[in-house]
C-alpha positions in Angstrom: -11.5 184.0 -96.1 -13.9 186.4 -98.5 -13.3 186.7 -102.0 -12.6 190.5 -101.4 -10.5 189.7 -98.4 -8.6 187.3 -100.3 -8.2 189.7 -103.5 -6.8 192.6 -100.5 -4.5 190.1 -99.0 -3.0 189.3 -102.3 -2.6 192.9 -103.5 -1.0 193.7 -100.2 1.3 190.9 -100.8 2.5 192.2 -104.0 3.0 195.5 -102.9 4.7 194.1 -100.2 7.2 192.4 -102.1 7.4 195.0 -104.7 8.6 197.6 -102.0 11.2 194.9 -100.6 12.7 194.9 -104.5 12.7 198.3 -104.6 14.4 198.7 -101.3 17.3 195.4 -101.5 19.5 194.9 -104.5 17.6 191.1 -106.4 20.4 189.0 -106.4 20.7 185.5 -108.9 22.0 183.3 -106.1 19.9 180.4 -105.0 21.4 181.5 -100.8 22.9 184.5 -99.4 26.6 184.4 -98.6 27.1 182.8 -95.2 28.2 185.8 -93.0 30.0 186.1 -90.1 32.0 188.5 -88.0 35.0 186.7 -86.8 36.0 184.1 -89.1 34.8 182.0 -92.4 35.9 178.2 -93.3 34.7 177.1 -96.5 35.1 173.1 -97.2 33.6 170.2 -99.3 32.2 168.5 -96.0 30.1 170.2 -93.2 32.1 168.0 -90.7 35.4 169.0 -91.3 34.0 172.9 -91.7 32.8 172.5 -88.5 36.6 171.3 -87.2 37.9 174.5 -88.7 35.1 177.2 -87.4 36.1 175.3 -84.0 39.7 175.8 -84.1 39.2 179.5 -84.8 36.7 179.8 -81.9 39.7 178.4 -80.0 42.1 181.1 -80.6 43.6 179.5 -83.2 44.6 181.5 -86.5 43.6 180.6 -90.1 46.5 178.2 -90.7 45.8 176.2 -87.8 42.4 176.2 -88.7 43.8 175.0 -92.3 45.8 172.1 -90.9 42.9 170.8 -88.7 40.3 170.6 -91.8 43.1 168.9 -94.0 43.2 166.3 -91.4 39.3 166.0 -91.0 39.2 165.8 -94.5 41.4 162.5 -94.9 38.5 161.2 -92.8 34.9 162.5 -94.0 35.6 162.9 -97.6 38.0 160.3 -98.7 37.1 160.6 -102.1 39.5 163.6 -102.1 40.4 164.7 -98.7 43.8 162.3 -97.9 47.2 161.8 -96.0 47.7 159.2 -99.3 48.1 162.6 -101.7 49.3 166.1 -101.9 48.5 169.5 -102.7 49.3 173.2 -102.7 48.9 175.9 -99.9 48.6 179.3 -101.0 49.3 181.9 -97.8 48.7 185.8 -97.4 49.5 186.6 -93.7 48.2 189.2 -91.4 51.5 191.0 -91.7 51.4 191.4 -95.5 54.0 188.6 -96.4 52.7 186.3 -99.2 54.2 182.2 -99.3 53.3 179.4 -101.4 53.7 175.7 -99.8 53.9 172.8 -102.6 53.6 169.4 -101.2 52.9 167.9 -104.7 53.8 164.5 -104.8 56.7 162.9 -106.5 57.4 160.2 -108.9 59.5 157.4 -107.0 63.3 156.8 -107.7 62.4 153.8 -109.6 60.3 155.7 -112.0 61.3 156.1 -115.8 59.9 158.5 -118.7 58.5 155.3 -120.5 56.8 153.1 -117.6 53.4 153.0 -118.6 54.2 152.1 -122.6 54.2 148.7 -124.1 57.1 147.3 -126.0 55.6 149.2 -129.5 55.7 152.7 -127.3 52.1 153.0 -126.7 50.5 153.6 -123.7 49.1 150.9 -122.0 45.6 152.2 -120.9 44.8 151.9 -116.6 48.4 151.5 -115.8 49.1 155.3 -115.0 45.4 155.7 -113.2 44.7 152.4 -110.9 46.9 150.3 -108.9 50.2 150.8 -107.1 52.1 151.7 -110.1 49.7 154.9 -110.5 50.9 156.3 -107.2 53.4 159.0 -106.0 55.6 159.4 -103.0 52.7 161.1 -101.0 53.3 165.2 -99.5 49.9 165.6 -97.8 51.0 164.9 -94.3 54.6 167.0 -95.0 52.9 169.7 -96.3 50.3 170.4 -92.9 53.0 169.9 -90.7 55.4 172.5 -92.3 52.3 174.7 -92.4 51.5 174.4 -88.8 55.2 174.5 -87.2 56.3 177.8 -89.6 52.8 179.8 -89.6 50.4 178.1 -86.7 50.0 178.9 -83.3 48.7 175.6 -82.0 49.8 172.5 -80.9 49.8 169.4 -83.4 47.6 167.1 -81.2 44.6 169.9 -80.3 44.7 169.8 -84.2 44.8 166.3 -85.3 42.6 165.1 -82.3 39.2 165.9 -84.1 40.0 163.5 -86.9 41.0 160.8 -84.7 37.3 160.9 -83.1 35.8 161.0 -86.3 38.0 158.2 -87.6 37.6 155.8 -84.3 34.0 156.8 -83.7 32.9 156.9 -87.2 30.5 159.4 -88.5 26.9 159.0 -90.5 26.7 159.3 -93.9 24.3 161.4 -95.8 23.4 161.6 -99.4 26.3 163.5 -100.7 28.9 161.2 -98.8 27.1 158.3 -100.6 27.2 159.4 -103.6 31.0 160.1 -103.7 31.3 156.6 -102.0 29.3 154.6 -104.6 31.0 156.1 -107.5 33.8 154.0 -106.6 32.0 150.5 -105.4 33.2 148.1 -107.9 37.0 149.5 -107.5 36.5 148.7 -103.9 35.4 145.4 -104.5 38.8 145.0 -106.3 40.7 146.0 -103.7 40.4 144.4 -100.1 42.2 146.9 -98.1 39.8 149.2 -100.0 36.8 147.0 -99.2 37.2 146.2 -95.8 36.9 149.8 -94.9 34.3 152.0 -97.7 32.1 148.8 -98.1 29.7 147.4 -95.4 30.1 143.7 -95.7 30.6 143.5 -99.5 28.1 146.2 -100.0 27.8 150.1 -100.5 26.5 151.9 -97.5 23.3 153.5 -96.9 22.4 156.9 -95.9 22.1 156.7 -92.2 24.7 154.4 -91.8 28.2 154.8 -90.2 31.6 155.0 -91.7 34.5 154.0 -89.0 38.1 154.1 -89.8 40.1 152.3 -86.9 43.3 151.9 -89.1 43.0 155.4 -90.2 43.0 156.6 -86.5 45.8 154.5 -85.6 47.7 156.5 -88.5 46.4 159.3 -87.2 47.5 159.1 -83.7 50.9 158.3 -85.0 51.3 161.6 -86.8 50.2 163.3 -83.8 52.5 161.7 -81.8 55.4 161.9 -83.8 54.7 164.4 -86.7 56.0 163.5 -90.2 58.3 160.6 -88.7 54.9 159.5 -88.2 53.9 159.1 -91.1 56.6 158.2 -93.1 58.8 156.2 -91.0 58.3 153.4 -88.4 55.0 151.1 -88.8 53.2 153.2 -91.3 56.1 154.1 -93.7 56.9 150.2 -93.6 53.1 149.3 -94.3 52.9 152.2 -97.1 56.2 150.6 -98.6 54.9 146.9 -98.1 51.8 147.9 -100.0 53.3 149.3 -102.5 55.8 146.4 -103.3 53.2 143.5 -102.8 51.3 145.8 -105.8 54.2 145.8 -107.8 54.4 149.5 -107.2 57.8 151.6 -106.7 58.0 153.1 -103.7 60.4 152.3 -101.1 61.6 153.7 -97.8 63.9 155.7 -99.7 61.1 157.3 -101.4 59.7 158.7 -98.0 62.8 159.8 -96.3 63.5 161.9 -99.2 60.4 163.5 -99.5 60.1 167.0 -98.7 57.7 169.9 -98.9 58.9 173.4 -100.7 58.4 176.8 -100.2 58.3 178.7 -103.2 57.3 182.5 -103.9 53.9 182.4 -105.6 52.9 183.4 -108.7 51.7 187.4 -108.8 49.8 190.0 -111.2 47.2 192.6 -111.2 43.8 192.9 -112.8 41.7 196.0 -112.6 42.8 197.4 -109.6 43.3 194.2 -107.9 46.3 192.1 -106.6 46.7 188.2 -107.4 48.1 185.8 -105.8 48.2 182.0 -106.6 50.2 178.9 -107.3 53.1 178.8 -108.9 55.3 175.5 -110.6 54.8 172.8 -110.4 51.2 174.0 -110.8 50.2 175.8 -114.2 47.1 177.8 -112.5 48.4 181.0 -111.1 50.4 181.0 -114.4 47.2 180.8 -116.7 45.0 182.4 -114.6 47.2 185.4 -114.6 48.0 185.2 -118.6 44.1 184.7 -119.0 43.1 187.6 -116.6 45.9 189.9 -118.9 44.4 188.8 -122.2 41.0 189.9 -120.9 41.7 193.0 -119.2 42.6 194.4 -122.6 38.5 194.0 -123.5 35.5 196.1 -121.7 34.0 192.8 -120.6 31.6 194.6 -118.1 30.2 196.7 -121.0 30.2 193.9 -123.3 27.7 192.4 -120.5 27.6 188.6 -118.5 27.6 185.9 -121.1 27.1 187.8 -124.1 28.4 186.0 -127.2 31.0 188.5 -127.5 32.4 188.1 -124.1 32.3 184.6 -124.2 34.1 184.4 -127.7 37.1 186.4 -125.5 36.8 184.4 -122.6 37.0 180.9 -124.9 40.0 182.5 -126.8 42.0 183.5 -124.1 41.7 180.1 -122.2 42.5 178.4 -125.4 45.5 180.7 -126.1 46.9 180.4 -122.5 46.1 176.5 -122.3 48.9 175.8 -125.3 51.4 177.5 -123.1 50.4 175.5 -120.1 50.4 172.1 -121.9 53.9 173.0 -123.8 56.2 174.9 -121.4 55.4 174.2 -117.9 56.6 171.7 -115.3 58.4 171.4 -112.3 60.9 174.0 -111.3 63.6 171.4 -110.1 64.0 170.2 -113.7 62.8 172.8 -116.2 63.2 176.5 -116.6 59.3 177.8 -116.9 59.3 181.2 -118.8 57.1 183.0 -116.0 58.8 186.3 -117.1 57.4 186.3 -120.9 54.0 184.3 -119.5 53.2 186.4 -117.3 53.9 189.8 -119.5 51.3 192.2 -120.2 53.1 192.5 -123.5 52.6 189.1 -124.3 49.4 189.6 -123.5 48.7 192.2 -125.7 50.2 189.8 -128.8 48.1 186.9 -127.7 44.8 189.6 -128.3 46.4 191.1 -131.5 46.2 187.3 -132.9 42.3 186.9 -131.6 39.7 187.4 -134.1 37.1 189.3 -132.9 34.6 187.4 -135.4 36.0 184.0 -135.4 36.9 180.9 -133.4 40.7 180.3 -133.1 41.4 177.1 -134.5 43.2 175.1 -131.6 45.6 172.6 -134.3 47.1 175.9 -135.7 47.9 177.6 -132.4 50.8 175.7 -131.2 54.2 175.9 -129.4 57.1 177.7 -131.9 53.8 179.6 -133.9 53.5 183.3 -133.1 52.8 185.0 -130.5 53.4 181.1 -128.9 57.3 181.1 -129.2 60.1 179.2 -127.1 53.8 173.6 -121.7 40.2 165.1 -108.5 40.8 167.1 -106.1 39.3 169.4 -103.4 39.6 172.8 -102.0 39.1 175.2 -98.9 39.7 178.5 -98.1 40.0 179.8 -94.7 39.9 183.9 -93.3 40.5 184.8 -89.4 39.9 187.5 -87.5 43.7 188.9 -88.2 43.1 188.9 -92.1 45.6 185.7 -92.4 43.9 184.1 -95.3 44.8 180.6 -96.7 43.8 179.0 -99.8 44.4 174.8 -99.9 43.3 172.6 -102.7 45.4 169.2 -102.4 44.3 165.8 -104.2 44.3 162.2 -104.3 44.1 162.9 -108.5 41.0 160.7 -109.4 38.4 160.2 -107.2 39.8 157.9 -104.6 42.9 157.7 -106.4 44.6 154.4 -107.5 41.6 153.1 -105.6 44.0 151.1 -103.4 44.4 151.6 -99.6 47.8 151.0 -98.0 46.8 147.5 -95.9 46.8 148.4 -92.4 47.2 152.0 -92.3 43.6 153.2 -93.8 45.3 155.6 -96.2 44.4 155.7 -99.8 46.7 156.3 -101.9 46.9 158.9 -105.3 47.1 158.0 -108.6 49.0 161.6 -109.4 51.3 159.7 -111.8 48.9 160.5 -114.4 49.4 163.9 -114.2 52.9 163.5 -116.2 53.2 163.5 -119.8 53.1 159.7 -120.7 53.8 159.9 -123.9 54.3 163.6 -125.5 50.9 163.9 -128.0 48.4 161.4 -126.0 46.0 162.8 -123.5 45.7 162.0 -120.2 42.9 161.5 -117.9 41.1 164.9 -118.4 41.9 165.2 -121.7 45.3 167.1 -121.4 47.9 167.1 -124.5 50.9 167.6 -123.3 54.8 167.7 -123.7 58.4 167.2 -122.7 58.3 169.5 -120.0 56.2 167.4 -117.9 58.0 164.0 -118.6 58.2 161.6 -116.1 61.4 161.7 -114.1 62.8 160.0 -110.7 61.9 162.8 -107.6 60.1 164.9 -110.2 56.7 166.7 -109.3 53.7 166.5 -111.9 52.4 169.4 -113.8 49.0 170.5 -111.5 46.1 172.5 -112.5 45.5 173.5 -108.8 45.4 177.2 -108.1 44.2 178.0 -104.6 44.3 181.6 -104.7 44.0 184.9 -103.0 42.9 187.9 -104.2 44.3 191.6 -102.3 43.4 195.3 -102.2 45.6 197.6 -100.5 47.8 194.6 -99.5 44.7 192.8 -97.1 43.0 189.8 -98.6 39.3 190.5 -99.7 38.9 187.4 -102.3 39.9 183.6 -101.4 39.0 181.0 -104.3 40.0 177.7 -105.0 38.3 174.3 -106.5 38.8 170.7 -107.6 38.1 169.5 -111.3 41.5 168.5 -113.0 42.5 170.8 -116.0 39.0 172.8 -115.5 40.4 174.5 -111.8 41.8 176.7 -114.1 38.8 178.3 -115.6 36.8 178.0 -112.8 38.7 180.0 -110.5 39.0 182.4 -113.5 35.2 182.5 -114.2 34.8 183.3 -110.0 37.3 186.2 -110.5 35.4 187.6 -113.7 32.0 187.3 -112.1 33.2 189.2 -108.6 35.8 192.1 -110.5 33.8 192.4 -113.6 30.3 191.5 -113.3 29.7 192.5 -109.3 28.1 189.4 -108.2 28.1 188.5 -104.5 30.1 185.6 -103.5 27.4 183.1 -103.4 26.5 184.5 -107.3 30.0 184.0 -108.4 30.3 180.4 -107.4 26.9 179.7 -108.6 26.8 181.1 -111.9 27.3 178.7 -114.9 30.7 178.1 -116.3 32.5 177.4 -119.4 36.0 175.3 -120.1 38.5 175.3 -123.0 41.6 173.7 -122.9 42.7 173.8 -126.3 42.9 170.3 -127.1 40.3 168.7 -127.6 39.3 171.9 -129.5 35.8 171.9 -127.9 34.3 174.4 -125.2 32.4 172.2 -122.2 29.7 174.8 -121.7 27.4 173.9 -118.2 23.1 173.7 -118.4 22.1 177.3 -118.5 25.6 178.9 -118.9 24.2 180.2 -122.7 21.1 181.1 -124.1 20.2 179.5 -127.7 20.5 182.4 -129.4 24.2 183.0 -127.6 24.9 179.5 -128.5 24.2 180.0 -132.4 26.1 183.5 -132.6 29.0 181.4 -131.3 28.7 178.3 -133.8 28.5 180.7 -136.2 31.5 182.3 -135.2 33.2 178.7 -135.4 33.2 177.5 -132.0 32.8 173.7 -131.0 30.5 173.7 -128.0 30.0 170.3 -126.0 28.4 168.7 -123.1 29.1 170.1 -119.5 32.3 168.3 -117.8 31.4 167.1 -114.3 30.7 169.4 -111.5 33.3 171.1 -109.7 33.0 172.6 -105.6 34.2 175.9 -105.7 35.0 177.2 -102.3 35.0 181.1 -102.1 35.2 183.9 -99.0 34.8 187.5 -99.7 36.2 190.0 -96.7 34.4 192.8 -96.2 31.2 192.7 -97.5 28.9 190.6 -99.9 30.3 191.7 -102.9 33.5 193.4 -103.3 33.0 197.1 -102.7 29.9 196.5 -101.5 28.2 197.4 -98.3 28.4 195.0 -95.0 25.8 193.4 -93.4 25.7 195.1 -89.7 28.8 194.1 -88.1 29.6 190.7 -90.4 33.1 190.9 -92.2 33.6 187.5 -93.8 30.9 186.0 -96.4 31.7 182.5 -97.4 30.1 180.5 -100.4 29.5 176.8 -100.3 29.0 175.3 -104.4 25.7 173.4 -104.3 26.7 171.3 -107.2 27.8 168.6 -105.5 25.6 168.6 -102.6 28.4 168.4 -99.9 30.1 170.8 -98.0 29.7 173.8 -95.8 30.5 177.5 -95.3 30.4 178.5 -91.5 31.8 181.4 -89.9 31.3 182.6 -85.9 
């Protein structure tokens, strides 16, 4: 090409780019949101997402799809998808009903408050995180089955069949799958039942190889035939008990027999014209999200600007104050009286705003229960919306990646280490650094406090935003960020998920900041205000859907009604609709 022609072509290209920039709104996201006409599924593993979309295509509703995705993730996302763990499901039904299913793990009946302490009263490292003594009574199968029976439309066998096939025939491992598996290679080598499945002749799997799980396929078949009895009773139940006893765990057949999913009213609040529906205790998620939103509603976040030092300061302080309440007052509602009316009250939020200094960071150790105004404590997520307007937000977990790093022999079921979410000893941090109180002490049959926050936001009674994430104590702040991003900052759903985050949980007194979240001059202003800014925490994997347009109150693209965003941080997952 001659120089003149090349220059003319370049000018034309620049002119076209500028014209397009003027015609469309420029976006910060790496990708446009995934758009679809009839429904949307976002999960942390592409094969599980595909299973969920296939259910929607076959005429199933969002609940049917959620059940199928739950079973599929147990096969294709063993780090957190599970039959041997538990979780929460928030539902907004097409007819306007709202409900919440709690299938959180429970402490075994033989559990005691001091079971992880030595004779001197000190916490024994690793006892509440690794091995059979760390395992709570699993709830996932009970929860998925209750959801299907009460709110689904399809037969159990049809929803479990894809998962049986994936377990029986195996699936090809991609880089994201390998990255997860290799984090636990050393642990798999210590537990023969896990090593037989998740190692390839004693060595880590490689990209392109197949993971086959014959025992898990048999367990899924038993559930397909017999429902919850296929898991909690019969050969599978007996194998879970035998495995626990062989590993010096506490789970007995009586524990499995008494497990039941609870249906509870969700926690609800309003934020700038939107209605938020989220997880009640034993999750702290909904309460703390609503408390933070109530505090932040009193500040002009949009006018202050995204990631301005002042806006970040107010968000950090809202987090700090709300986590004091989380760690001090909240627990299993069957065992403690949760002061929800007070914590969700807009007047209480105003009192907290009254003690937040606009120019100075709070000092966590000086902000504590009993001091005004606080008087009177890893995982995976998926989001689904169907064509009728049913919305489902599910977070379920083994707690840490691969749970207690032990598999119940002959079942293929990886077991959780959920007992670490209890307060092993008042004032001693757990795996996520959370320092918790008496309300969350271990008790037989009690469910540990959680941060899981499956959340649905509505406008005029219709779902407009479905969101959730894994990440231990950071779940709550990630959900908060995505809500602020779409409501206050007008981001589209992918931008809201992609945007860098920060996290403050009262103790330790440090705010963890993701790379690129704050500019150097903003950091300086915040440190001069007294903020202790720390390194990023491990990545979360948020899954979000906006209904109606790519952003709240935006314009739809063609005939598409559903816009999904998969978090790029973990190199797995897929947003897909049809």
